[in-house]
Structures are given as C-alpha cells and as structure tokens.
C-alpha positions as CSV (number, residue, x, y, z in Angstrom):
1,M,140.1,254.3,190.2
2,N,140.7,257.3,192.4
3,N,144.4,257.2,191.5
4,T,143.7,257.6,187.8
5,Q,141.6,260.7,188.0
6,N,144.4,263.0,186.9
7,N,145.6,260.7,184.0
8,T,143.6,262.0,181.1
9,W,145.2,259.6,178.6
10,F,144.0,256.8,180.7
11,K,140.4,258.1,181.3
12,D,140.0,258.6,177.5
13,K,140.9,255.0,176.8
14,L,139.0,253.3,179.6
15,N,136.4,250.7,178.4
16,T,137.5,251.3,174.8
17,E,139.1,248.8,172.5
18,F,142.6,249.8,171.6
19,L,143.8,246.7,169.8
20,Q,142.4,243.9,167.7
21,L,144.6,240.9,166.7
22,K,144.1,237.6,164.9
23,H,145.8,234.6,166.5
24,E,146.5,231.4,164.6
25,F,147.5,228.3,166.6
26,N,147.1,225.6,163.9
27,P,144.3,224.5,163.4
28,I,142.5,227.1,165.6
29,E,142.1,230.7,164.6
30,W,140.5,233.5,166.7
31,V,140.2,237.3,166.8
32,E,140.7,239.0,170.1
33,T,140.1,242.6,171.3
34,Y,142.1,244.3,174.0
35,F,140.9,247.2,176.2
36,L,141.4,248.9,179.5
37,F,138.8,247.9,182.0
38,E,138.0,247.8,185.7
39,G,137.4,244.1,185.8
40,P,136.9,241.4,188.4
41,E,140.6,241.2,189.2
42,G,141.2,244.9,189.3
43,L,142.2,247.7,186.9
44,G,144.0,246.3,183.9
45,I,144.3,245.4,180.3
46,Y,141.7,242.7,179.5
47,S,141.0,240.8,176.3
48,K,137.9,239.1,174.9
49,C,137.6,236.6,172.1
50,I,135.2,237.9,169.5
51,E,135.6,235.4,166.8
52,L,136.6,231.8,166.7
53,E,137.5,230.1,163.5
54,G,135.7,232.6,161.4
55,A,132.4,232.7,163.3
56,P,131.3,235.2,166.0
57,H,132.3,234.0,169.5
58,K,129.5,234.2,172.2
59,D,131.6,233.6,175.3
60,D,131.7,236.8,177.3
61,K,134.7,235.7,179.5
62,L,137.3,238.4,180.0
63,N,141.0,237.5,180.2
64,L,143.2,239.6,182.3
65,R,146.4,240.3,180.3
66,K,148.1,242.8,182.5
67,L,147.1,244.1,186.0
68,L,148.0,247.8,186.1
69,T,150.5,249.1,188.7
70,E,150.9,252.7,189.8
71,D,153.9,253.0,187.5
72,D,151.7,251.8,184.6
73,L,149.1,254.5,185.3
74,V,151.6,257.3,184.8
75,N,153.1,255.8,181.7
76,P,151.5,257.5,178.6
77,N,153.1,254.8,176.4
78,L,151.6,251.9,178.3
79,L,149.2,250.9,175.4
80,Q,151.9,251.2,172.7
81,D,154.3,249.2,174.9
82,F,151.6,246.5,175.4
83,C,151.0,246.3,171.6
84,A,154.8,246.0,171.0
85,Y,154.9,243.2,173.6
86,W,152.4,241.1,171.7
87,A,154.2,241.7,168.4
88,E,157.5,240.7,170.0
89,N,156.0,237.6,171.6
90,C,154.1,236.1,168.7
91,G,154.7,232.5,167.9
92,G,154.9,229.6,170.4
93,F,151.9,229.2,172.7
94,N,150.6,232.7,171.6
95,G,150.3,231.4,168.0
96,Q,151.0,233.4,164.9
97,I,149.7,236.9,165.4
98,S,148.5,239.3,162.8
99,F,147.4,242.9,163.1
100,I,143.8,243.9,162.4
101,S,143.4,247.3,163.9
102,S,144.5,249.6,166.7
103,T,143.8,253.2,168.0
104,V,147.3,253.5,169.5
105,I,149.8,251.8,167.1
106,S,150.0,251.6,163.3
107,R,150.1,248.4,161.3
108,E,153.6,249.3,160.1
109,A,154.9,249.8,163.6
110,F,153.3,246.5,164.8
111,E,154.8,244.6,161.8
112,F,158.1,246.2,162.4
113,F,158.2,244.7,165.9
114,I,157.4,241.3,164.5
115,E,160.1,241.6,161.8
116,E,162.6,242.8,164.4
117,K,161.8,239.7,166.6
118,K,162.3,237.4,163.6
119,R,165.6,239.1,162.8
120,K,166.9,238.7,166.3
121,E,165.8,235.0,166.4
122,A,167.5,234.3,163.1
123,Q,170.7,235.9,164.6
124,I,170.5,233.7,167.7
125,R,170.0,230.6,165.6
126,L,173.0,231.5,163.3
127,E,175.2,232.1,166.4
128,A,174.1,228.7,167.7
129,Q,175.0,227.0,164.5
130,R,178.4,228.7,164.3
131,K,179.3,227.3,167.7
132,N,179.3,223.8,166.1
133,A,178.7,222.2,169.5
134,P,179.9,218.5,169.8
135,I,176.7,217.4,171.5
136,V,174.7,218.7,168.5
137,Q,177.0,216.9,166.1
138,E,176.4,213.7,168.0
139,L,172.6,214.2,167.9
140,V,172.9,214.7,164.1
141,R,175.0,211.5,163.8
142,L,172.3,209.6,165.8
143,G,169.5,211.0,163.7
144,Y,167.7,213.1,166.4
145,S,167.3,216.2,164.2
146,P,168.6,218.9,166.5
147,S,167.4,222.4,165.8
148,P,168.6,225.7,167.4
149,S,166.1,227.6,169.5
150,S,165.5,231.3,169.0
151,F,165.8,232.2,172.6
152,N,169.5,231.4,173.5
153,S,172.4,230.3,171.3
154,D,173.2,227.5,173.8
155,A,169.7,226.1,173.7
156,W,168.5,223.6,171.1
157,T,165.7,221.1,170.7
158,A,165.8,217.6,169.2
159,S,163.6,214.5,169.0
160,C,163.4,213.0,172.4
161,L,165.8,210.0,172.7
162,F,164.1,209.0,175.9
163,H,160.7,208.5,174.2
164,K,161.6,207.3,170.7
165,G,161.1,210.8,169.2
166,R,157.5,211.1,170.2
167,H,158.1,214.7,171.4
168,M,161.0,217.1,171.8
169,M,163.8,217.2,174.3
170,W,166.0,220.2,175.4
171,V,169.7,220.3,174.5
172,D,172.0,222.5,176.5
173,T,175.3,223.0,174.6
174,K,176.8,224.8,177.6
175,K,176.2,221.9,180.0
176,N,176.7,219.4,177.2
177,E,173.5,217.5,178.1
178,C,170.1,216.6,176.8
179,R,167.0,216.7,179.0
180,C,163.6,215.2,178.3
181,A,161.0,218.1,178.2
182,Y,158.8,216.0,180.5
183,G,161.5,215.5,183.1
184,S,162.0,211.8,182.6
185,G,165.7,211.7,181.7
186,V,169.0,213.5,181.3
187,I,172.0,212.3,179.3
188,G,175.4,213.9,178.9
189,Y,177.7,214.2,175.9
190,E,180.0,211.3,176.9
191,E,177.0,208.9,177.4
192,L,175.6,210.1,174.1
193,K,178.9,209.3,172.3
194,D,178.6,205.7,173.5
195,K,175.2,205.2,171.8
196,S,175.4,203.4,168.5
C-alpha cells in the first residue's frame, strides 16, 4: 500500500462498499457488494455475496474482481469505470444485473450504460439480419432456428445439428460454417445445402 499513500481518493474508499448490485441468473438471485480491499491476492476490487435468493448469505468468501495496477491507482475514475463495466456486461454468465446502491455512480448513470448496451446489441443484430447470409437461410430452411448474436454481425447461434438440437452451435457467416459449441463438429455451407 505504500504506492497509494498520496492518492486521497483511494484512501477514502479503501474497505468501504462503493457498489451493491442484484444479479439474476434464472433461477438463482443474489446480492453482491463491491469494495476496495487489500485482500489475499493483493490490492484490488473485491466482491462478496451478501444475499442469496432473498436470504442473508453467510459465506465470507471474497471474490477478486480486478487486481489494481499502478495505472489504476492514479485513475480517479476507476470506481465509476468499474461500475460502468458491470452495467455494460450484464447478461450472459453475469446474469441480469440491477442497481441497488452506489456511492460513486447514480442509478440513472448505471441504467444509461445498460440501455446503451442494449441499443448497441440491437444494432448489431439488425445489421446481421440485413446481411441475409445464405448459411442462415439454410439453417432456417432446415429448422435449426438461427439467431443473431449481439457481439458481432457475422456471429449467430442455432440449435446444434450435431447433437439433435440439445444445445446451441456457433454460426460464422463470414466463414460460411457452423461449429458445435462443444467442439465435436464443423459443417460448411455447401455440405449444409446437401442436407434434406
């Protein structure tokens, strides 16, 4: 901590909760707090689950979310940037995230980042649909329910044709191929066209 002695913003926030979020990853819900802490892995932003599915959580395990670098220690916007990161990365394996409280960002700002993320994702999906990729049309014809991703206009998902639709497969419209998410198969557009 000797490098942080001159950073008053940092000293004021150390060991103090600066963000509290509710995560929902159906069917599990939990509330997590985030704080600056000198933990077992070093100086960083840690989190702790304080509530699980509506009941207080008794596990004291700390989760390191971001190990702090020298650059982080001189960034007075570090905590706001961290809050924005969570808002922009809600969904997927992070679950749906909703704001409970913060000492460094307003509810409106947090929700703005979530809405901005949704707007960008919708734009990417619309761009993917406009491309009208032939491999996607073949997957529709075969009944594999392709869906554009929100990450890249060339990336789609569809029911896995290698495993009778039990999970999803990746569809790359740039390479014109489908790939099992578990690595057990690849099929190109021409082969897909030959399927009845």
